[in-house]
PDB file of the backbone (N, CA, C, O) and the ligand in Angstrom, with CONECT records:
HET     ZN  A 101       1
ATOM      1  N   MET A   1      90.634  90.836 120.290  1.00  0.00           N
ATOM      2  CA  MET A   1      90.993  91.816 119.247  1.00  0.00           C
ATOM      3  C   MET A   1      90.962  91.147 117.873  1.00  0.00           C
ATOM      4  O   MET A   1      91.582  90.103 117.667  1.00  0.00           O
ATOM      5  N   ASN A   2      90.258  91.737 116.967  1.00  0.00           N
ATOM      6  CA  ASN A   2      90.370  91.273 115.588  1.00  0.00           C
ATOM      7  C   ASN A   2      90.686  92.471 114.698  1.00  0.00           C
ATOM      8  O   ASN A   2      89.833  92.982 113.972  1.00  0.00           O
ATOM      9  N   GLU A   3      91.905  92.883 114.781  1.00  0.00           N
ATOM     10  CA  GLU A   3      92.339  94.028 113.986  1.00  0.00           C
ATOM     11  C   GLU A   3      92.401  93.658 112.519  1.00  0.00           C
ATOM     12  O   GLU A   3      92.851  92.578 112.137  1.00  0.00           O
ATOM     13  N   ILE A   4      91.937  94.585 111.721  1.00  0.00           N
ATOM     14  CA  ILE A   4      92.029  94.375 110.285  1.00  0.00           C
ATOM     15  C   ILE A   4      93.461  94.659 109.858  1.00  0.00           C
ATOM     16  O   ILE A   4      94.084  95.619 110.311  1.00  0.00           O
ATOM     17  N   LYS A   5      93.961  93.814 108.986  1.00  0.00           N
ATOM     18  CA  LYS A   5      95.307  94.054 108.485  1.00  0.00           C
ATOM     19  C   LYS A   5      95.354  95.327 107.651  1.00  0.00           C
ATOM     20  O   LYS A   5      94.382  95.703 106.996  1.00  0.00           O
ATOM     21  N   CYS A   6      96.508  95.975 107.694  1.00  0.00           N
ATOM     22  CA  CYS A   6      96.661  97.230 106.947  1.00  0.00           C
ATOM     23  C   CYS A   6      96.357  97.033 105.475  1.00  0.00           C
ATOM     24  O   CYS A   6      95.777  97.908 104.832  1.00  0.00           O
ATOM     25  N   SER A   7      96.749  95.886 104.941  1.00  0.00           N
ATOM     26  CA  SER A   7      96.560  95.649 103.512  1.00  0.00           C
ATOM     27  C   SER A   7      95.088  95.532 103.146  1.00  0.00           C
ATOM     28  O   SER A   7      94.723  95.649 101.977  1.00  0.00           O
ATOM     29  N   GLU A   8      94.253  95.304 104.134  1.00  0.00           N
ATOM     30  CA  GLU A   8      92.827  95.163 103.860  1.00  0.00           C
ATOM     31  C   GLU A   8      92.075  96.481 104.057  1.00  0.00           C
ATOM     32  O   GLU A   8      90.868  96.567 103.829  1.00  0.00           O
ATOM     33  N   LYS A   9      92.808  97.489 104.480  1.00  0.00           N
ATOM     34  CA  LYS A   9      92.187  98.795 104.659  1.00  0.00           C
ATOM     35  C   LYS A   9      92.582  99.699 103.502  1.00  0.00           C
ATOM     36  O   LYS A   9      93.481  99.385 102.722  1.00  0.00           O
ATOM     37  N   MET A  10      91.895 100.819 103.409  1.00  0.00           N
ATOM     38  CA  MET A  10      92.336 101.824 102.457  1.00  0.00           C
ATOM     39  C   MET A  10      93.598 102.466 103.011  1.00  0.00           C
ATOM     40  O   MET A  10      93.674 102.796 104.194  1.00  0.00           O
ATOM     41  N   VAL A  11      94.568 102.634 102.155  1.00  0.00           N
ATOM     42  CA  VAL A  11      95.858 103.175 102.581  1.00  0.00           C
ATOM     43  C   VAL A  11      96.170 104.427 101.771  1.00  0.00           C
ATOM     44  O   VAL A  11      95.951 104.466 100.560  1.00  0.00           O
ATOM     45  N   PHE A  12      96.680 105.439 102.443  1.00  0.00           N
ATOM     46  CA  PHE A  12      97.038 106.693 101.775  1.00  0.00           C
ATOM     47  C   PHE A  12      98.438 107.103 102.182  1.00  0.00           C
ATOM     48  O   PHE A  12      98.874 106.882 103.312  1.00  0.00           O
ATOM     49  N   ASP A  13      99.127 107.702 101.233  1.00  0.00           N
ATOM     50  CA  ASP A  13     100.505 108.121 101.498  1.00  0.00           C
ATOM     51  C   ASP A  13     100.578 109.375 102.350  1.00  0.00           C
ATOM     52  O   ASP A  13     101.497 109.549 103.151  1.00  0.00           O
ATOM     53  N   THR A  14      99.599 110.243 102.165  1.00  0.00           N
ATOM     54  CA  THR A  14      99.651 111.526 102.861  1.00  0.00           C
ATOM     55  C   THR A  14      98.333 111.816 103.559  1.00  0.00           C
ATOM     56  O   THR A  14      97.297 111.228 103.249  1.00  0.00           O
ATOM     57  N   LYS A  15      98.400 112.724 104.496  1.00  0.00           N
ATOM     58  CA  LYS A  15      97.193 113.124 105.206  1.00  0.00           C
ATOM     59  C   LYS A  15      96.192 113.744 104.236  1.00  0.00           C
ATOM     60  O   LYS A  15      94.985 113.521 104.338  1.00  0.00           O
ATOM     61  N   LYS A  16      96.716 114.523 103.297  1.00  0.00           N
ATOM     62  CA  LYS A  16      95.825 115.183 102.351  1.00  0.00           C
ATOM     63  C   LYS A  16      95.044 114.166 101.520  1.00  0.00           C
ATOM     64  O   LYS A  16      93.834 114.290 101.334  1.00  0.00           O
ATOM     65  N   GLU A  17      95.759 113.164 101.027  1.00  0.00           N
ATOM     66  CA  GLU A  17      95.090 112.109 100.250  1.00  0.00           C
ATOM     67  C   GLU A  17      93.999 111.445 101.079  1.00  0.00           C
ATOM     68  O   GLU A  17      92.884 111.221 100.606  1.00  0.00           O
ATOM     69  N   ALA A  18      94.341 111.141 102.311  1.00  0.00           N
ATOM     70  CA  ALA A  18      93.378 110.479 103.193  1.00  0.00           C
ATOM     71  C   ALA A  18      92.151 111.357 103.399  1.00  0.00           C
ATOM     72  O   ALA A  18      91.019 110.876 103.354  1.00  0.00           O
ATOM     73  N   GLU A  19      92.381 112.631 103.624  1.00  0.00           N
ATOM     74  CA  GLU A  19      91.262 113.521 103.920  1.00  0.00           C
ATOM     75  C   GLU A  19      90.406 113.790 102.684  1.00  0.00           C
ATOM     76  O   GLU A  19      89.195 113.986 102.788  1.00  0.00           O
ATOM     77  N   ASP A  20      91.037 113.799 101.528  1.00  0.00           N
ATOM     78  CA  ASP A  20      90.254 113.951 100.295  1.00  0.00           C
ATOM     79  C   ASP A  20      89.295 112.781 100.131  1.00  0.00           C
ATOM     80  O   ASP A  20      88.117 112.967  99.826  1.00  0.00           O
ATOM     81  N   SER A  21      89.808 111.584 100.335  1.00  0.00           N
ATOM     82  CA  SER A  21      88.976 110.390 100.202  1.00  0.00           C
ATOM     83  C   SER A  21      87.955 110.299 101.321  1.00  0.00           C
ATOM     84  O   SER A  21      86.831 109.836 101.128  1.00  0.00           O
ATOM     85  N   LEU A  22      88.365 110.747 102.480  1.00  0.00           N
ATOM     86  CA  LEU A  22      87.485 110.726 103.640  1.00  0.00           C
ATOM     87  C   LEU A  22      86.174 111.454 103.334  1.00  0.00           C
ATOM     88  O   LEU A  22      85.089 110.962 103.643  1.00  0.00           O
ATOM     89  N   ALA A  23      86.294 112.616 102.731  1.00  0.00           N
ATOM     90  CA  ALA A  23      85.109 113.405 102.431  1.00  0.00           C
ATOM     91  C   ALA A  23      84.185 112.649 101.479  1.00  0.00           C
ATOM     92  O   ALA A  23      82.964 112.669 101.639  1.00  0.00           O
ATOM     93  N   VAL A  24      84.772 111.986 100.494  1.00  0.00           N
ATOM     94  CA  VAL A  24      83.984 111.239  99.506  1.00  0.00           C
ATOM     95  C   VAL A  24      83.278 110.058 100.159  1.00  0.00           C
ATOM     96  O   VAL A  24      82.084 109.839  99.954  1.00  0.00           O
ATOM     97  N   VAL A  25      84.036 109.303 100.946  1.00  0.00           N
ATOM     98  CA  VAL A  25      83.467 108.105 101.575  1.00  0.00           C
ATOM     99  C   VAL A  25      82.398 108.481 102.594  1.00  0.00           C
ATOM    100  O   VAL A  25      81.376 107.804 102.704  1.00  0.00           O
ATOM    101  N   GLU A  26      82.630 109.552 103.333  1.00  0.00           N
ATOM    102  CA  GLU A  26      81.617 110.018 104.285  1.00  0.00           C
ATOM    103  C   GLU A  26      80.317 110.335 103.562  1.00  0.00           C
ATOM    104  O   GLU A  26      79.226 109.995 104.019  1.00  0.00           O
ATOM    105  N   TYR A  27      80.464 110.990 102.434  1.00  0.00           N
ATOM    106  CA  TYR A  27      79.289 111.377 101.655  1.00  0.00           C
ATOM    107  C   TYR A  27      78.575 110.143 101.118  1.00  0.00           C
ATOM    108  O   TYR A  27      77.353 110.033 101.210  1.00  0.00           O
ATOM    109  N   GLN A  28      79.352 109.214 100.554  1.00  0.00           N
ATOM    110  CA  GLN A  28      78.765 108.026  99.926  1.00  0.00           C
ATOM    111  C   GLN A  28      78.075 107.132 100.949  1.00  0.00           C
ATOM    112  O   GLN A  28      77.001 106.592 100.683  1.00  0.00           O
ATOM    113  N   ARG A  29      78.687 106.978 102.110  1.00  0.00           N
ATOM    114  CA  ARG A  29      78.162 106.025 103.092  1.00  0.00           C
ATOM    115  C   ARG A  29      77.326 106.683 104.169  1.00  0.00           C
ATOM    116  O   ARG A  29      76.648 106.004 104.939  1.00  0.00           O
ATOM    117  N   GLY A  30      77.373 108.005 104.223  1.00  0.00           N
ATOM    118  CA  GLY A  30      76.607 108.706 105.244  1.00  0.00           C
ATOM    119  C   GLY A  30      77.119 108.441 106.643  1.00  0.00           C
ATOM    120  O   GLY A  30      76.342 108.380 107.596  1.00  0.00           O
ATOM    121  N   ILE A  31      78.431 108.283 106.767  1.00  0.00           N
ATOM    122  CA  ILE A  31      79.019 108.034 108.088  1.00  0.00           C
ATOM    123  C   ILE A  31      80.136 109.043 108.335  1.00  0.00           C
ATOM    124  O   ILE A  31      80.600 109.718 107.416  1.00  0.00           O
ATOM    125  N   LYS A  32      80.551 109.129 109.578  1.00  0.00           N
ATOM    126  CA  LYS A  32      81.657 109.998 109.913  1.00  0.00           C
ATOM    127  C   LYS A  32      82.933 109.170 110.048  1.00  0.00           C
ATOM    128  O   LYS A  32      82.948 108.098 110.653  1.00  0.00           O
ATOM    129  N   LEU A  33      83.988 109.704 109.468  1.00  0.00           N
ATOM    130  CA  LEU A  33      85.275 109.020 109.521  1.00  0.00           C
ATOM    131  C   LEU A  33      86.334 109.971 110.024  1.00  0.00           C
ATOM    132  O   LEU A  33      86.137 111.186 110.064  1.00  0.00           O
ATOM    133  N   LYS A  34      87.459 109.401 110.406  1.00  0.00           N
ATOM    134  CA  LYS A  34      88.603 110.254 110.678  1.00  0.00           C
ATOM    135  C   LYS A  34      89.846 109.611 110.087  1.00  0.00           C
ATOM    136  O   LYS A  34      89.957 108.388 110.006  1.00  0.00           O
ATOM    137  N   ALA A  35      90.767 110.452 109.680  1.00  0.00           N
ATOM    138  CA  ALA A  35      92.020 109.968 109.134  1.00  0.00           C
ATOM    139  C   ALA A  35      93.030 109.855 110.274  1.00  0.00           C
ATOM    140  O   ALA A  35      93.105 110.734 111.133  1.00  0.00           O
ATOM    141  N   TYR A  36      93.791 108.788 110.278  1.00  0.00           N
ATOM    142  CA  TYR A  36      94.818 108.649 111.307  1.00  0.00           C
ATOM    143  C   TYR A  36      96.055 108.013 110.716  1.00  0.00           C
ATOM    144  O   TYR A  36      95.980 107.236 109.765  1.00  0.00           O
ATOM    145  N   LYS A  37      97.189 108.350 111.289  1.00  0.00           N
ATOM    146  CA  LYS A  37      98.439 107.780 110.835  1.00  0.00           C
ATOM    147  C   LYS A  37      98.676 106.478 111.577  1.00  0.00           C
ATOM    148  O   LYS A  37      98.637 106.422 112.806  1.00  0.00           O
ATOM    149  N   CYS A  38      98.922 105.431 110.795  1.00  0.00           N
ATOM    150  CA  CYS A  38      99.048 104.092 111.363  1.00  0.00           C
ATOM    151  C   CYS A  38     100.434 103.897 111.969  1.00  0.00           C
ATOM    152  O   CYS A  38     101.448 104.258 111.372  1.00  0.00           O
ATOM    153  N   LYS A  39     100.453 103.322 113.156  1.00  0.00           N
ATOM    154  CA  LYS A  39     101.737 103.037 113.784  1.00  0.00           C
ATOM    155  C   LYS A  39     102.404 101.832 113.146  1.00  0.00           C
ATOM    156  O   LYS A  39     103.623 101.672 113.211  1.00  0.00           O
ATOM    157  N   GLY A  40     101.592 100.989 112.531  1.00  0.00           N
ATOM    158  CA  GLY A  40     102.137  99.779 111.924  1.00  0.00           C
ATOM    159  C   GLY A  40     102.858 100.046 110.623  1.00  0.00           C
ATOM    160  O   GLY A  40     104.029  99.699 110.473  1.00  0.00           O
ATOM    161  N   CYS A  41     102.163 100.663 109.680  1.00  0.00           N
ATOM    162  CA  CYS A  41     102.729 100.822 108.342  1.00  0.00           C
ATOM    163  C   CYS A  41     103.166 102.256 108.057  1.00  0.00           C
ATOM    164  O   CYS A  41     103.713 102.530 106.989  1.00  0.00           O
ATOM    165  N   LYS A  42     102.934 103.168 108.989  1.00  0.00           N
ATOM    166  CA  LYS A  42     103.344 104.574 108.861  1.00  0.00           C
ATOM    167  C   LYS A  42     102.605 105.309 107.752  1.00  0.00           C
ATOM    168  O   LYS A  42     102.997 106.404 107.350  1.00  0.00           O
ATOM    169  N   LEU A  43     101.548 104.703 107.269  1.00  0.00           N
ATOM    170  CA  LEU A  43     100.729 105.373 106.264  1.00  0.00           C
ATOM    171  C   LEU A  43      99.397 105.748 106.908  1.00  0.00           C
ATOM    172  O   LEU A  43      99.153 105.489 108.086  1.00  0.00           O
ATOM    173  N   TRP A  44      98.554 106.364 106.097  1.00  0.00           N
ATOM    174  CA  TRP A  44      97.287 106.872 106.633  1.00  0.00           C
ATOM    175  C   TRP A  44      96.137 105.933 106.295  1.00  0.00           C
ATOM    176  O   TRP A  44      96.057 105.389 105.194  1.00  0.00           O
ATOM    177  N   HIS A  45      95.262 105.761 107.256  1.00  0.00           N
ATOM    178  CA  HIS A  45      94.031 104.983 107.049  1.00  0.00           C
ATOM    179  C   HIS A  45      92.845 105.842 107.450  1.00  0.00           C
ATOM    180  O   HIS A  45      92.991 106.906 108.053  1.00  0.00           O
ATOM    181  N   LEU A  46      91.679 105.353 107.100  1.00  0.00           N
ATOM    182  CA  LEU A  46      90.453 105.970 107.582  1.00  0.00           C
ATOM    183  C   LEU A  46      89.822 105.068 108.626  1.00  0.00           C
ATOM    184  O   LEU A  46      89.753 103.851 108.458  1.00  0.00           O
ATOM    185  N   ALA A  47      89.372 105.676 109.689  1.00  0.00           N
ATOM    186  CA  ALA A  47      88.708 104.924 110.738  1.00  0.00           C
ATOM    187  C   ALA A  47      87.313 105.481 110.943  1.00  0.00           C
ATOM    188  O   ALA A  47      87.116 106.696 110.963  1.00  0.00           O
ATOM    189  N   SER A  48      86.360 104.601 111.094  1.00  0.00           N
ATOM    190  CA  SER A  48      85.022 105.073 111.415  1.00  0.00           C
ATOM    191  C   SER A  48      84.995 105.470 112.885  1.00  0.00           C
ATOM    192  O   SER A  48      85.653 104.854 113.724  1.00  0.00           O
ATOM    193  N   SER A  49      84.239 106.489 113.173  1.00  0.00           N
ATOM    194  CA  SER A  49      84.251 107.017 114.542  1.00  0.00           C
ATOM    195  C   SER A  49      82.836 107.125 115.063  1.00  0.00           C
ATOM    196  O   SER A  49      82.427 108.173 115.562  1.00  0.00           O
ATOM    197  N   TYR A  50      82.091 106.043 114.948  1.00  0.00           N
ATOM    198  CA  TYR A  50      80.696 106.071 115.402  1.00  0.00           C
ATOM    199  C   TYR A  50      80.574 105.374 116.731  1.00  0.00           C
ATOM    200  O   TYR A  50      79.765 104.458 116.873  1.00  0.00           O
ATOM    201  N   LYS A  51      81.351 105.780 117.702  1.00  0.00           N
ATOM    202  CA  LYS A  51      81.252 105.168 119.007  1.00  0.00           C
ATOM    203  C   LYS A  51      80.429 106.025 119.965  1.00  0.00           C
ATOM    204  O   LYS A  51      80.244 105.652 121.124  1.00  0.00           O
TER     205      LYS A  51
HETATM  206 ZN    ZN A 101      98.546 100.511 108.726  1.00  0.00          ZN2+
END
């Protein structure tokens, strides 16, 4: 396991903030992402979902 630290990821306070950014990043990078609430820091991150 090489989990990225929360501080090295994009962090959002709310689901709405995460989803707003998600749309932008998906568009810019041409990838699909999903927003999820982190169990570690209790904030929201974006995860790529290209599995
Ligand atoms: Zn986190």
